[in-house]
C-alpha atoms as one frame of an Amber mdcrd trajectory, in Angstrom:
protein
 171.737 116.791 117.996 171.367 114.839 114.666 173.268 112.192 115.852 171.785
 111.798 119.024 168.514 110.954 117.234 169.604 108.415 115.052 171.258 106.457
 117.984 168.025 106.781 119.942 166.360 105.380 116.971 168.395 102.503 116.825
 167.619 101.747 120.062 163.935 102.207 119.521 161.896  99.334 119.837 158.250
 100.075 118.649 155.104  98.584 120.526 154.003  95.238 119.517 150.915  94.590
 118.354 148.351  91.945 118.685 147.914  90.361 115.239 144.230  90.629 115.363
 144.581  94.328 116.297 147.142  94.499 112.687 144.061  92.444 110.861 141.578
  95.198 111.527 143.215  97.313 109.363 143.907  95.386 106.531 142.347  94.626
 103.389 142.562  93.175  99.598 141.004  95.380  97.183 140.321  94.793  93.563
 141.950  97.432  91.516 139.289  97.123  88.130 136.413  95.326  88.788 134.924
  95.173  84.932 138.559  93.103  84.316 137.068  88.910  85.067 139.247  86.456
  86.983 140.743  84.542  83.872 142.156  80.894  84.815 144.865  81.687  82.074
 146.351  84.133  83.931 148.337  85.528  86.348 147.505  88.219  89.692 149.347
  91.116  90.149 149.369  91.770  94.596 150.251  95.158  94.709 152.098  96.525
  98.195 152.277 100.536  99.341 154.564 101.747 101.805 154.646 104.225 104.343
 152.188 106.964 104.473 150.933 106.087 101.083 146.945 105.908 101.956 146.171
 109.193 103.460 142.378 109.528 102.737 139.859 108.231 100.025 141.204 110.311
  97.376 145.183 109.010  97.536 143.996 105.386  97.221 142.025 105.976  94.772
 145.015 107.762  92.615 146.990 104.091  93.587 144.176 102.486  92.133 144.065
 104.440  89.236 148.162 103.438  88.302 147.960  99.877  88.794 144.972  99.929
  86.356 146.617 102.258  83.551 149.684 100.089  83.861 148.058  96.472  84.680
 146.767  94.226  81.722 145.688  91.271  84.015 143.835  90.479  87.199 145.506
  93.061  89.940 145.069  93.378  93.674 146.213  95.721  96.434 147.018  95.261
  99.405 145.644  98.193 102.261 147.286  98.939 105.552 147.678 100.765 108.309
 151.015 102.690 107.134 150.670 105.812 109.171 150.193 108.911 107.941 152.614
 111.936 108.060 150.088 114.239 107.053 147.809 114.160 109.680 150.408 113.081
 112.371 153.143 115.523 111.416 153.777 117.244 107.794 152.985 117.474 104.108
 155.426 115.566 101.988 156.931 118.741 101.077 157.708 119.037 104.575 158.657
 115.655 104.768 161.458 117.039 102.212 162.272 119.941 104.277 162.858 118.706
 107.099 164.993 115.988 105.459 166.609 118.831 103.970 167.735 120.609 106.966
 169.131 117.560 108.755 172.568 119.348 109.113 170.774 122.313 110.823 170.941
 123.382 114.109 166.968 124.372 114.573 165.297 122.792 116.961 161.786 122.659
 114.944 163.781 120.526 112.603 165.442 118.530 115.180 161.771 117.792 117.039
 160.212 117.085 113.875 163.175 114.704 112.339 163.178 112.890 115.671 158.814
 112.524 115.482 158.928 111.596 112.031 161.544 109.112 112.312 159.808 107.327
 115.258 156.619 107.377 113.600 158.732 105.843 110.765 159.916 103.465 112.610
 157.248 102.177 114.710 155.103 101.171 110.800 158.264  99.456 110.220 157.675
  96.901 112.408 153.930  96.866 111.797 154.627  96.012 108.171 157.268  93.281
 109.430 154.497  91.753 111.486 151.486  92.104 108.633 154.195  90.086 106.288
 155.132  87.750 108.950 151.532  86.783 109.776 149.074  88.249 108.177 149.608
  89.335 104.506 149.801  85.690 102.849 147.083  84.160 104.916 145.063  86.937
 103.707 145.852  86.574 100.414 145.176  82.626  99.970 142.183  83.491 102.171
 140.645  85.482  99.823 141.158  83.710  96.807 139.961  80.574  98.593 136.761
  81.785  99.313 135.819  82.813  96.059 137.215  79.823  94.114 139.754  81.924
  92.492 141.837  80.196  89.539 145.025  81.520  88.306 148.656  80.702  86.756
 150.520  82.091  89.196 150.809  85.397  91.490 153.100  88.294  91.223 154.171
  90.632  94.386 155.081  93.807  93.611 156.274  96.255  97.039 156.740 100.153
  97.137 159.150 100.789 100.014 157.633  99.159 103.117 155.851  96.941 100.874
 159.365  95.443  99.645 159.656  95.062 103.521 156.876  92.893 104.125 157.188
  91.023 100.749 160.518  89.601 101.959 158.813  89.104 105.493 155.919  86.738
 104.426 157.809  84.624 102.056 160.875  83.995 104.354 158.211  83.663 107.318
 155.668  81.395 105.464 157.403  79.590 103.065 155.168  76.553 102.487 152.224
  78.754 101.950 153.977  81.344  99.365 155.336  77.719  97.217 150.915  76.857
  97.507 149.645  80.136  96.324 152.352  79.627  93.442 154.212  83.107  94.010
 156.416  83.316  90.535 157.888  86.984  90.421 158.920  89.728  93.240 159.279
  93.017  92.580 160.308  95.499  94.491 160.151  99.138  93.839 162.399 101.734
  96.205 162.274  99.269  98.562 162.801 100.349 102.302 164.280  96.611 103.540
 167.922  95.547 103.960 170.373  94.931 100.929 171.980  92.140 102.967 169.234
  89.223 103.040 168.525  85.945 102.814 167.898  85.881  98.924 168.878  82.462
  98.542 165.980  81.013 100.684 163.581  83.651  99.183 164.407  82.321  95.752
 163.731  78.564  96.790 160.090  79.640  97.482 158.907  81.617  94.106 158.684
  80.262  91.051 160.875  82.743  89.150 163.159  86.202  90.100 163.631  88.935
  92.046 163.400  92.249  90.815 165.345  95.265  92.229 164.192  98.948  91.074
 166.324 101.327  93.052 167.106 104.916  92.498 170.575 106.439  93.788 168.404
 109.724  93.884 165.584 108.294  96.663 166.449 110.499  99.174 163.803 109.471
 101.673 166.235 106.192 102.060 169.527 108.312 101.788 167.913 109.745 105.018
 166.704 106.094 106.285 166.992 106.901 110.103 168.808 103.726 111.158 171.166
 104.344 108.480 170.509 100.384 106.960 171.659 100.242 103.203 168.419  99.455
 101.424 167.539  97.778  98.203 165.981 101.014  96.712 169.485 102.667  97.091
 171.290 100.173  95.627 171.972  96.610  93.684 171.506  93.303  94.816 174.822
  91.496  94.516 174.902  87.464  94.771 176.938  85.887  92.571 175.133  82.665
  93.401 171.956  83.935  91.845 172.755  85.521  89.181 170.473  84.235  86.994
 167.718  85.182  89.033 167.731  88.634  90.452 167.497  91.513  87.836 168.879
  95.199  89.069 167.012  97.786  87.380 168.682 101.843  87.820 166.286 104.390
  87.347 165.974 108.094  87.978 163.329 108.198  90.007 162.315 109.993  93.829
 160.859 107.604  96.241 157.070 108.728  95.397 157.692 108.703  91.895 157.369
 104.796  91.622 153.642 104.936  91.218 153.733 107.488  88.678 156.268 105.754
  86.328 154.724 102.008  86.781 153.683 101.830  82.911 157.400 102.734  82.053
 158.560  99.783  83.638 156.739  97.420  81.147 160.059  97.745  79.117 161.907
  95.937  82.058 159.192  93.372  83.024 156.735  92.601  80.173 155.713  89.376
  81.220 154.372  90.896  84.592 152.704  94.524  84.266
């Protein structure tokens, strides 16, 4: 039964949304209004993943984590990434469902199938926003406010990492114009096999991949994709520009540990 769900998931293609429809549900938020824009400093832009913003309190919790870890100016890119709690399950129930993948329970099968399809739809949405909207939104904000800065770092968790890859590879000229330096993937729900060479040629700095072998959410990713968040990137041609950082985090733990990552990336955080 579970195998049938995985096979149907691989064939599933999410409905295409008009870009203007996506546009209605994306926004850049200043994380700390007490910090001023400094032309001699960098900007960190954070992108959340699947079902991360379910209400105002979850958004504020994310902002608080960012504020306590970052010394410079930070922006959080909000996008409509779905809500597991609203549509299907709480995070505890998600873990219970994932733990019961070998079960023959019809309820587990039904809930798992619903969850997989919901995730797949939002995975497609993350890619589409990355290809057509994210960097454009960022450019418009900085340009409209005439903000000066040294460079930009992009930090993406889960599907946020997928959005970063899509945005740079599809908008190479704009990525260069924005002076994107380092990209950081936290538990990235993006394929380990990617065009890393092309991506590296359109950023000024390094690619940081923070991954964990105990990430259960990515372990049971329904399309069986080998993801950044569970493996190191192996590309000998870019050994001086790819930094793999192994941690013992579960998928939803990364935001709580942003401060701990400073030791690995002091120039970013």
